[in-house]
Backbone bond lengths (Angstrom), bond angles and torsions (degrees), N, CA, C in turn:
res aa  C-N    CA-C-N  psi(-1)  N-CA   C-N-CA  omega(-1)  CA-C   N-CA-C  phi
1 M - - - 1.447 - - 1.525 108.30 -
2 G 1.313 116.87 137.73 1.457 122.04 -179.24 1.519 112.49 -77.02
3 R 1.315 114.61 171.34 1.461 119.99 178.01 1.515 110.61 -69.11
4 P 1.342 117.36 147.78 1.463 119.18 175.68 1.530 110.79 -65.06
5 R 1.311 116.43 149.18 1.458 121.53 179.63 1.525 110.24 -64.17
6 K 1.307 116.00 134.45 1.460 121.80 -179.75 1.530 108.74 -78.03
7 P 1.341 117.51 130.35 1.466 119.49 -179.57 1.525 112.37 -62.40
8 S 1.321 116.23 148.37 1.469 121.54 -179.89 1.523 111.59 -57.95
9 A 1.328 116.97 -36.99 1.466 119.71 -179.91 1.525 110.99 -60.80
10 M 1.319 116.92 -35.63 1.473 119.73 179.18 1.526 110.57 -71.07
11 H 1.335 116.86 -38.80 1.473 119.68 175.74 1.530 110.06 -61.27
12 E 1.326 115.85 -43.23 1.463 121.04 -178.76 1.522 110.87 -62.51
13 L 1.330 116.18 -47.75 1.457 120.36 -177.68 1.524 112.92 -68.11
14 S 1.318 117.55 -34.64 1.459 120.05 -178.02 1.529 112.54 -82.76
15 G 1.327 116.99 -12.05 1.456 119.92 179.44 1.517 114.21 86.02
16 S 1.323 117.93 6.52 1.461 118.97 -178.27 1.526 112.34 -69.62
17 F 1.347 117.66 -21.50 1.465 119.26 174.03 1.529 110.33 -67.51
18 D 1.325 117.71 -30.47 1.467 120.28 176.62 1.528 110.45 -67.86
19 A 1.319 115.26 -41.31 1.461 119.76 -179.52 1.532 112.16 -75.56
20 H 1.327 116.17 -29.13 1.473 121.40 -178.08 1.527 109.42 -131.72
21 P 1.337 118.34 76.38 1.468 120.38 -177.45 1.530 113.49 -61.01
22 E 1.323 117.64 -21.93 1.470 120.00 179.08 1.530 110.79 -65.74
23 R 1.338 117.81 -29.36 1.468 120.57 176.47 1.526 110.48 -65.96
24 K 1.326 115.53 -42.32 1.465 119.38 180.00 1.526 110.25 -65.89
25 K 1.328 116.90 -42.37 1.462 121.23 -179.94 1.532 110.56 -62.74
26 A 1.330 117.35 -38.55 1.463 121.10 -179.74 1.520 112.16 -66.64
27 R 1.328 117.10 -20.35 1.462 120.94 -177.84 1.521 113.57 -109.85
28 E 1.308 117.72 14.40 1.467 121.47 -177.25 1.531 113.15 -57.76
29 L 1.310 116.62 -37.28 1.459 120.26 -175.45 1.532 112.98 -95.50
30 E 1.327 116.51 13.51 1.458 121.61 178.94 1.533 109.70 -61.62
31 P 1.325 118.27 132.25 1.473 119.08 -179.35 1.526 111.53 -66.66
32 K 1.322 115.78 146.31 1.459 122.52 179.08 1.528 108.17 -119.03
33 P 1.339 117.63 128.85 1.472 118.85 176.75 1.519 110.01 -60.84
34 D 1.324 117.10 142.60 1.462 118.87 -174.31 1.527 113.71 -122.64
35 G 1.316 117.15 32.19 1.448 118.25 176.66 1.515 112.36 -178.23
36 P 1.322 115.38 167.27 1.462 120.01 178.48 1.525 111.37 -72.22
37 L 1.316 116.53 170.32 1.459 122.33 -178.70 1.524 112.23 -58.69
38 G 1.303 116.95 -42.03 1.457 120.82 179.19 1.519 112.61 86.09
39 P 1.335 115.74 -177.01 1.466 119.83 -177.64 1.530 111.72 -74.22
40 A 1.320 114.73 166.97 1.466 121.04 177.99 1.527 109.82 -61.21
41 P 1.333 117.98 155.49 1.462 120.43 177.80 1.527 111.27 -57.09
42 S 1.309 116.69 145.51 1.469 121.44 -176.78 1.527 111.91 -65.64
43 F 1.333 117.60 -23.39 1.466 119.05 179.97 1.529 112.49 -81.70
44 F 1.344 118.88 1.47 1.457 122.00 167.89 1.536 105.14 -82.39
45 D 1.301 116.66 71.93 1.461 123.89 -171.70 1.535 111.00 -68.84
46 P 1.338 117.18 115.84 1.463 119.38 -178.37 1.528 113.58 -68.91
47 N 1.331 118.12 -8.59 1.462 121.24 179.07 1.529 112.07 -89.25
48 E 1.326 116.70 -7.64 1.462 120.53 178.65 1.526 108.44 -109.08
49 Y 1.311 116.01 150.15 1.467 121.19 -178.03 1.528 111.48 -56.41
50 T 1.332 117.43 -54.35 1.466 120.98 -178.11 1.527 110.94 -64.22
51 G 1.329 117.15 -43.50 1.466 120.45 179.68 1.512 112.62 -60.87
52 K 1.330 115.82 -39.65 1.466 120.73 178.78 1.530 110.23 -63.17
53 R 1.334 117.04 -41.46 1.470 121.51 179.47 1.534 110.45 -68.44
54 L 1.338 117.16 -42.84 1.472 120.45 178.81 1.527 110.96 -62.92
55 L 1.320 116.96 -40.81 1.463 121.30 178.39 1.529 110.64 -62.97
56 A 1.323 116.97 -40.97 1.466 120.63 178.33 1.535 110.79 -64.22
57 I 1.338 116.63 -40.48 1.464 120.39 179.06 1.532 110.04 -68.07
58 W 1.338 117.87 -40.52 1.475 121.78 175.77 1.530 109.72 -54.50
59 N 1.325 116.15 -50.73 1.462 120.39 -178.78 1.526 111.89 -64.22
60 E 1.318 116.51 -35.53 1.467 120.96 177.37 1.526 110.73 -64.45
61 I 1.332 116.66 -46.06 1.471 120.36 -178.21 1.528 110.98 -64.20
62 I 1.337 117.92 -45.63 1.470 118.12 -177.59 1.526 111.44 -70.31
63 A 1.336 117.06 -27.66 1.468 119.47 176.87 1.528 111.35 -71.24
64 E 1.315 117.48 -31.01 1.458 121.40 -177.02 1.526 113.32 -92.59
65 A 1.321 118.08 -13.69 1.473 120.81 -179.17 1.522 110.22 -70.14
66 P 1.342 117.43 146.60 1.455 119.30 175.81 1.527 110.43 -58.36
67 P 1.320 118.28 137.39 1.478 121.33 -178.58 1.522 112.14 -56.89
68 G 1.322 115.96 136.72 1.456 121.57 175.59 1.508 115.70 83.31
69 V 1.324 118.52 -0.79 1.464 120.58 -176.60 1.523 112.02 -85.63
70 L 1.322 117.15 -47.23 1.468 120.61 -175.49 1.524 111.33 -81.97
71 T 1.328 115.86 128.90 1.461 122.01 179.52 1.525 109.02 -126.02
72 I 1.296 116.06 -179.89 1.462 121.53 -179.86 1.531 111.79 -57.01
73 S 1.305 117.22 -29.01 1.462 121.30 -179.86 1.527 112.43 -72.51
74 D 1.320 117.69 -11.17 1.463 122.01 -177.01 1.530 113.28 -99.92
75 R 1.308 117.31 3.83 1.466 120.69 -175.13 1.532 112.33 -57.68
76 K 1.324 118.24 -42.08 1.469 120.75 -178.91 1.524 111.10 -66.83
77 H 1.338 116.41 -37.90 1.470 119.81 176.98 1.528 110.80 -63.20
78 V 1.329 116.73 -43.89 1.461 120.14 -179.24 1.525 110.09 -66.92
79 E 1.327 116.99 -40.57 1.472 119.43 177.97 1.525 110.75 -61.12
80 L 1.325 116.88 -45.83 1.464 120.09 179.20 1.526 110.77 -62.79
81 A 1.324 117.02 -41.17 1.465 120.17 177.56 1.527 110.42 -61.60
82 C 1.326 117.44 -39.02 1.475 121.01 177.44 1.520 110.74 -61.57
83 R 1.310 115.61 -46.07 1.465 119.40 -177.64 1.534 111.13 -65.89
84 L 1.328 116.94 -39.98 1.462 120.03 178.05 1.529 110.92 -66.29
85 M 1.326 116.73 -42.84 1.460 120.41 178.94 1.532 110.07 -63.02
86 Y 1.317 117.06 -39.27 1.466 120.78 177.75 1.534 110.23 -60.70
87 R 1.331 116.45 -45.90 1.468 120.25 179.74 1.522 110.95 -62.26
88 I 1.332 116.70 -40.45 1.463 120.15 179.47 1.529 110.31 -65.35
89 R 1.314 116.22 -45.24 1.472 119.46 -177.97 1.520 112.96 -71.59
90 S 1.315 118.24 -24.51 1.467 120.42 178.55 1.530 111.56 -94.51
91 S 1.324 116.90 9.49 1.470 123.80 176.36 1.523 113.67 61.39
92 T 1.344 117.30 31.79 1.466 120.58 176.70 1.538 111.18 -114.47
93 A 1.321 116.75 9.00 1.464 120.86 -176.06 1.525 111.25 -73.15
94 K 1.314 113.77 150.42 1.460 121.08 172.48 1.527 107.34 -98.28
95 S 1.301 117.66 168.67 1.465 120.39 -175.12 1.527 112.44 -60.67
96 G 1.317 118.09 -35.89 1.463 121.07 -179.57 1.520 113.52 -69.83
97 D 1.326 117.22 -21.93 1.464 120.83 -179.44 1.528 111.38 -63.26
98 Y 1.320 116.93 -35.85 1.464 120.55 -178.89 1.528 111.44 -65.99
99 S 1.331 116.15 -46.03 1.466 118.45 -179.47 1.522 111.39 -70.19
100 R 1.329 117.60 -34.63 1.472 120.00 177.71 1.518 111.22 -66.44
101 L 1.340 117.10 -41.35 1.458 120.46 176.97 1.519 110.64 -64.02
102 D 1.327 116.73 -42.05 1.464 120.24 178.57 1.529 110.68 -60.24
103 A 1.331 117.29 -42.39 1.471 121.21 179.04 1.530 111.17 -64.93
104 L 1.331 117.20 -43.18 1.467 120.70 179.40 1.525 111.35 -63.02
105 L 1.327 116.41 -46.10 1.462 119.50 179.88 1.528 110.70 -63.80
106 G 1.321 116.71 -36.05 1.462 120.30 177.19 1.518 111.93 -63.84
107 K 1.323 117.05 -40.69 1.463 120.55 179.04 1.518 112.00 -66.16
108 M 1.338 115.72 -23.33 1.466 119.96 178.28 1.535 111.09 -94.57
109 G 1.339 117.09 9.47 1.462 121.07 177.97 1.513 113.43 69.83
110 M 1.324 117.37 33.65 1.459 119.86 -174.46 1.525 113.78 -107.87
111 N 1.330 117.34 24.04 1.457 120.20 167.34 1.524 107.59 -139.64
112 P 1.317 118.75 157.67 1.469 120.83 -170.86 1.524 114.94 -56.38
113 A 1.319 118.00 -43.00 1.467 119.73 -177.39 1.518 111.48 -68.12
114 D 1.318 117.42 -43.78 1.456 120.81 -177.80 1.524 112.85 -76.80
115 R 1.322 117.39 -25.20 1.461 119.87 178.19 1.529 110.63 -61.14
116 S 1.338 116.46 -31.66 1.467 119.37 179.50 1.526 111.82 -70.34
117 K 1.338 117.91 -15.01 1.460 121.57 -179.35 1.519 112.97 -93.76
118 V 1.327 117.55 -9.68 1.455 121.65 -176.76 1.517 109.41 -92.81
119 S 1.311 116.86 130.72 1.456 121.94 178.12 1.513 109.19 -125.46
120 I 1.323 115.63 133.84 1.452 121.08 174.87 1.517 107.53 -134.63
121 L 1.310 116.54 155.30 1.452 120.12 176.41 1.519 109.44 -77.58
122 P 1.338 117.87 140.67 1.460 118.80 174.90 1.518 109.50 -58.66
123 S 1.341 116.83 145.59 1.459 120.23 -175.01 1.528 112.32 -67.23
124 N 1.322 119.00 -20.42 1.456 120.39 -179.37 1.530 112.93 -91.08
125 V 1.326 118.32 -0.07 1.464 121.80 177.91 1.519 108.33 -109.54
126 P 1.342 117.80 119.11 1.464 118.99 178.67 1.526 111.01 -59.72
127 A 1.335 115.94 143.32 1.463 120.99 -176.15 1.520 112.26 -61.78
128 N 1.328 117.99 -28.10 1.463 119.68 -176.70 1.530 112.82 -93.54
129 E 1.320 117.68 1.87 1.462 120.14 179.57 1.526 109.85 -75.24
130 P 1.346 118.13 127.63 1.466 119.21 179.96 1.526 110.36 -66.56
131 K 1.317 115.23 144.13 1.449 120.53 179.56 1.521 109.37 -98.82
132 R 1.305 116.65 135.58 1.450 120.59 179.07 1.514 108.65 -79.68
133 R 1.313 116.79 125.72 1.453 121.73 -180.00 1.515 107.99 -95.54
134 T 1.320 116.86 124.89 1.454 120.29 179.77 1.511 109.91 -118.29
135 T 1.302 114.63 153.18 1.452 120.64 174.80 1.512 108.03 -105.96
136 F 1.303 115.91 171.46 1.459 119.85 178.01 1.530 109.95 -59.58
137 R 1.342 116.68 -39.12 1.473 120.00 179.81 1.534 110.69 -63.25
138 D 1.354 117.25 -42.56 1.471 120.63 177.41 1.523 110.83 -58.02
139 Q 1.316 115.92 -44.69 1.460 119.79 -178.76 1.523 111.19 -65.85
140 A 1.321 117.19 -41.42 1.461 120.73 179.45 1.526 110.55 -63.94
141 E 1.338 117.19 -40.84 1.465 120.44 179.53 1.528 110.98 -67.24
142 E 1.338 117.15 -37.03 1.459 119.61 177.35 1.520 110.86 -63.88
143 I 1.326 116.43 -40.33 1.461 120.32 179.79 1.532 110.02 -64.40
144 E 1.333 117.35 -38.12 1.465 121.65 -179.32 1.532 112.38 -80.17
145 G 1.348 116.46 -3.87 1.451 120.13 178.77 1.516 115.11 85.32
146 R 1.321 118.23 7.43 1.460 120.73 -178.51 1.526 111.86 -104.55
147 G 1.311 116.75 0.74 1.456 120.11 -171.87 1.520 113.25 -79.77
148 R 1.322 113.07 172.72 1.456 121.41 177.45 1.527 108.23 -70.79
149 P 1.312 118.22 147.26 1.461 119.36 174.48 1.525 109.91 -70.75
150 N 1.338 115.78 153.24 1.465 120.33 177.34 1.473 107.51 -69.68
């Protein structure tokens, strides 16, 4: 099996789009999520036993997720993770449910190894602001006082 595709945000942050502009051009039309995750689905009815448990798991997952990772496009993943977690906690899970939940949580950056693969822009930096790419030499010159001003 090949390596998983590297997210565009990671290419942007690492500067590989500068070195390989054809990669950036190939991803120009890539969809971008346009909103926050939002509230739990309305059918997680807090008046029903199962709905109340699913709602609690939804809130648990979004509270534990790295800030800025989950968007409106991730709602189905979070819902599925809630349902799998419910099955595991109610002792009705099948063996495949554990590995599927682990994979889903990993895609949301919720385990140590996968968290290192998730990149988000800091909330105080506008998404369209260009990032200055520095090399080790640039950094060394700045430290010595001979570098370019920011």
